[in-house]
C-alpha positions in Angstrom: 10.3 29.0 -36.7 11.7 29.6 -33.2 8.4 30.8 -31.8 6.7 27.6 -32.7 9.2 25.6 -30.8 8.6 27.3 -27.4 5.2 25.9 -26.8 6.4 22.4 -27.7 9.4 22.7 -25.4 7.1 24.1 -22.6 4.8 21.1 -23.1 7.5 18.5 -22.9 8.9 20.1 -19.7 5.3 19.9 -18.1 4.9 16.3 -19.1 8.4 15.3 -17.7 7.7 17.2 -14.4 4.6 15.2 -14.1 6.0 11.9 -14.8 9.0 12.5 -12.4 6.6 13.4 -9.6 4.0 10.7 -10.3 5.5 7.9 -8.2 5.4 10.4 -5.1 1.6 10.9 -5.0 0.8 7.3 -3.9 0.1 6.2 -0.3 3.3 4.6 1.1 3.2 1.2 3.0 5.2 0.9 6.1 5.3 -1.7 8.9 2.8 -4.6 8.9 2.2 -6.6 12.1 -0.3 -8.6 13.7 -2.1 -7.8 17.1 -5.5 -7.9 18.5 -6.9 -10.3 15.8 -6.0 -7.9 13.0 -3.2 -7.1 10.5 -2.0 -3.7 11.3 -0.8 -1.6 8.3 1.2 1.4 8.6 0.5 3.9 5.9 1.9 7.3 4.8 -0.4 9.7 2.9 1.7 12.3 1.2 -1.2 14.4 0.0 -4.3 15.6 1.6 -7.2 13.2 2.9 -8.0 10.2 0.8 -10.7 7.5 1.0 -9.0 4.1 0.2 -9.5 0.5 0.4 -6.9 -1.5 2.3 -6.7 -5.3 1.3 -4.5 -8.0 2.9 -3.9 -11.4 1.2 -2.4 -13.7 3.6 -0.3 -16.9 2.9 0.6 -19.4 5.5 4.1 -20.8 5.4 4.9 -24.1 6.2 8.3 -25.7 5.5 9.1 -24.6 1.9 5.4 -24.1 1.0 2.9 -21.3 1.2 -0.9 -21.6 0.9 -3.3 -18.9 0.6 -5.0 -18.5 4.0 -7.1 -15.4 4.1 -8.0 -12.4 2.1 -9.5 -9.5 4.1 -10.1 -5.8 3.5 -11.5 -2.6 4.9 -12.3 0.9 3.6 -10.5 3.7 5.4 -10.2 7.4 5.3 -6.6 8.7 5.6 -5.6 12.0 6.7 -2.2 13.7 5.5 0.7 11.9 7.0 1.2 8.7 9.0 -1.5 6.5 10.1 -2.3 2.9 11.1 -5.2 0.7 9.8 -6.3 -2.4 11.3 -7.6 -5.3 8.9 -9.4 -7.8 11.0 -8.5 -11.4 10.4 -7.9 -14.4 12.7 -4.4 -16.0 12.4 -3.3 -19.1 14.2 0.4 -19.1 15.4 2.8 -19.5 12.6 4.6 -17.7 9.8 2.9 -15.8 7.1 3.6 -13.7 4.0 1.2 -10.7 3.8 0.5 -8.8 0.5 -1.1 -5.5 1.2 -2.7 -3.4 -1.5 -4.0 0.2 -1.0 -6.6 1.3 -3.6 -7.9 4.7 -3.9 -8.1 8.0 -6.0 -6.9 6.2 -9.0 -3.7 5.0 -7.3 -2.5 1.5 -6.2 0.3 0.9 -3.8 1.4 -2.7 -2.8 3.8 -4.1 -0.1 4.9 -7.5 0.9 6.0 -8.4 4.5 6.8 -11.7 6.3 5.3 -11.7 9.9 5.4 -14.3 12.7 2.2 -14.8 14.9 2.9 -16.4 18.3 5.4 -19.1 18.5 5.6 -21.0 15.3 
């Protein structure tokens, strides 16, 4: 009876290790800023190279309201470690909320940042 419990316990241990490390495998989203008519997204790829799609959904904030302003995206090839991806979009001076999604290799990462372009 004891011998049949060993494979079950080994399987449970393997599943728990996979589940505990699952959150560490996605692309991390760092700083988000605006320069040269592009949203600049800092990314950290913990594994090896990955083909991803980076999408930015931008909301313009005026007073206490926000309205969708633009949606833009680009495909990118990430190497291991830190990189910066430029998502081309024209923004007029003002305050914005930027939702960034990184999709690739069966993973999805998301981040939200507030940015100011020019003098609001």
